[in-house]
C-alpha positions as CSV (number, residue, x, y, z in Angstrom):
1,M,94.9,66.0,77.4
2,A,91.7,67.3,77.4
3,D,89.6,64.8,76.5
4,P,88.0,65.9,72.7
5,E,84.3,64.2,74.4
6,A,84.0,66.2,77.2
7,L,81.3,68.6,77.1
8,G,82.2,72.0,78.9
9,F,80.1,74.2,80.5
10,E,79.2,76.6,78.5
11,H,78.2,73.3,76.2
12,M,75.6,72.9,79.2
13,G,73.0,75.4,78.0
14,L,73.4,77.3,81.8
15,D,72.2,81.1,82.0
16,P,74.5,83.2,81.1
17,R,74.7,84.7,84.8
18,L,76.3,81.3,86.0
19,L,78.8,80.7,83.2
20,Q,80.0,83.6,84.3
21,A,80.2,82.7,88.1
22,V,81.6,80.0,86.6
23,T,83.8,81.9,84.7
24,D,85.0,84.2,88.2
25,L,85.5,81.2,90.5
26,G,88.5,80.4,88.1
27,W,86.8,77.3,86.5
28,S,87.9,76.9,82.7
29,R,86.2,72.7,82.3
30,P,84.0,70.7,84.5
31,T,86.0,67.8,86.7
32,L,84.7,64.7,85.7
33,I,81.8,64.2,88.4
34,Q,80.3,68.1,87.4
35,E,80.9,67.3,83.5
36,K,78.6,63.7,84.3
37,A,76.1,65.0,86.7
38,I,75.3,68.3,86.1
39,P,73.6,67.1,82.1
40,L,71.5,64.5,83.8
41,A,70.5,66.3,86.4
42,L,69.5,69.4,83.9
43,E,67.2,66.1,82.1
44,G,65.6,65.8,85.6
45,K,67.3,62.5,86.4
46,D,67.6,61.7,90.1
47,L,70.9,61.2,90.8
48,L,73.6,58.9,93.6
49,A,76.7,59.9,92.6
50,R,80.4,59.4,95.1
51,A,83.3,61.1,94.5
52,R,86.5,62.2,96.6
53,T,87.0,65.4,98.2
54,G,87.8,68.9,96.2
55,S,86.4,66.8,93.3
56,G,83.6,69.8,92.6
57,K,80.2,67.7,93.8
58,T,78.6,70.7,95.5
59,A,78.7,72.1,92.2
60,A,78.4,69.1,90.5
61,Y,74.5,70.1,92.5
62,A,73.9,74.0,92.8
63,I,74.9,74.5,89.0
64,P,71.7,72.6,87.9
65,M,69.9,73.5,91.0
66,L,70.5,77.1,90.1
67,Q,69.4,76.7,86.3
68,L,66.9,74.9,87.3
69,L,65.0,77.4,89.2
70,L,66.2,80.4,87.1
71,H,64.8,78.1,83.8
72,R,61.6,78.2,85.8
73,K,60.8,81.7,87.1
74,A,61.8,82.8,83.6
75,V,59.2,80.9,81.2
76,G,57.1,78.8,83.9
77,P,53.9,80.5,85.3
78,V,54.4,83.1,88.4
79,V,54.4,81.4,91.4
80,E,54.5,82.3,95.1
81,Q,58.0,82.5,96.6
82,A,58.4,79.2,98.7
83,V,61.1,76.6,99.4
84,R,62.0,74.7,96.2
85,G,65.1,73.2,97.3
86,L,66.9,71.7,100.1
87,V,69.8,70.3,100.4
88,L,70.7,68.6,103.9
89,V,74.7,68.3,104.7
90,P,75.7,66.4,108.3
91,T,77.2,69.5,109.8
92,K,77.0,73.2,110.5
93,E,81.1,73.7,108.9
94,L,79.7,71.7,105.3
95,A,76.2,74.1,106.0
96,R,78.5,76.5,105.4
97,Q,80.3,75.6,102.3
98,A,77.4,74.3,100.5
99,Q,76.1,77.5,101.2
100,S,79.1,79.6,100.3
101,M,79.7,78.0,96.8
102,I,75.6,78.1,96.2
103,Q,75.7,81.8,96.6
104,Q,78.6,82.2,94.7
105,L,77.7,80.4,91.7
106,A,74.4,82.7,92.6
107,T,76.3,86.0,92.1
108,Y,74.8,86.9,89.5
109,C,71.3,85.6,89.7
110,A,71.1,86.9,94.0
111,R,67.9,88.9,93.3
112,D,66.3,86.0,91.6
113,V,67.7,82.7,94.0
114,R,68.0,83.5,97.6
115,V,69.8,80.8,99.8
116,A,70.0,80.2,103.0
117,N,71.9,78.1,106.2
118,V,69.9,77.8,108.7
119,S,72.0,75.2,110.6
120,A,74.3,77.6,112.3
121,A,73.5,78.2,116.1
122,E,71.6,81.3,115.8
123,D,68.4,81.1,117.4
124,S,65.3,80.1,116.4
125,A,64.0,82.9,116.1
126,S,66.4,84.9,113.4
127,Q,66.6,81.6,111.5
128,R,62.6,82.1,111.6
129,A,62.4,85.2,110.1
130,V,64.9,83.8,107.5
131,L,62.5,81.0,106.5
132,M,59.7,83.2,106.6
133,E,61.0,85.2,103.8
134,K,60.9,81.7,101.5
135,P,64.4,81.4,100.6
136,D,64.6,79.1,97.0
137,V,67.1,76.9,98.8
138,V,67.3,76.1,102.4
139,V,70.9,74.6,103.8
140,G,70.8,72.9,107.0
141,T,71.6,70.0,109.2
142,P,69.3,66.8,109.2
143,S,68.5,67.8,113.2
144,R,68.0,71.8,112.3
145,I,66.2,71.0,109.2
146,L,63.8,69.0,111.4
147,S,62.8,71.2,114.2
148,H,62.0,74.0,111.6
149,L,59.2,71.2,110.1
150,Q,58.5,70.5,113.5
151,Q,58.7,74.2,114.9
152,D,57.0,74.9,111.3
153,N,58.1,77.4,110.3
154,L,59.4,75.8,107.2
155,K,57.1,74.3,105.2
156,L,57.9,71.9,102.1
157,R,55.4,69.5,101.1
158,D,53.3,72.2,98.8
159,S,56.7,73.0,97.7
160,L,60.1,71.0,97.5
161,E,60.8,70.5,93.9
162,L,64.9,69.3,94.6
163,L,66.2,68.0,97.7
164,V,70.1,67.1,97.5
165,V,71.2,65.2,100.6
166,D,75.5,65.5,100.7
167,E,77.9,63.4,102.4
168,L,75.4,62.2,104.7
169,Q,76.2,58.2,105.5
170,A,73.3,56.3,105.9
171,A,72.8,54.6,109.0
172,L,71.2,50.9,108.3
173,W,69.6,49.3,111.8
174,Y,68.5,45.5,111.9
175,P,66.2,44.4,114.1
176,S,67.9,41.3,116.0
177,S,64.4,39.0,114.8
């Protein structure tokens, strides 16, 4: 039985292009993580969420990320094209999955929001060319992102607004006195 208090995608104030993509994906209702996280993220709140595999976590951060980028481009002052969102994932496979989901959600606004995955084993020159176009969202592993930052291929200092750390396990180090 559906929760009558549950918030549907159509009640989240999303851009019609995102709602169309959600419909195309066959999603009639948000999952629990999406229902709880999307409204908070749209309010600009920082989130720390944990949910099982397959629960819709990627869409829970991708939908508000895309919505915020679209809104900024629609109503904000014209700003220089720059990387505004960074998604860090632990593996190349997860980077491919995250990029694929973000691109599916951005199907109807692909001209307005560009996504690049820099975790692949491509040569650095082709990735540098992609980054020179300043995609709105960059997906990558920490090591690949660090490499591009060190090579000055990726500049985030003045533009980064949205950071997602997806499925990275925290590593704690305690020095022995």
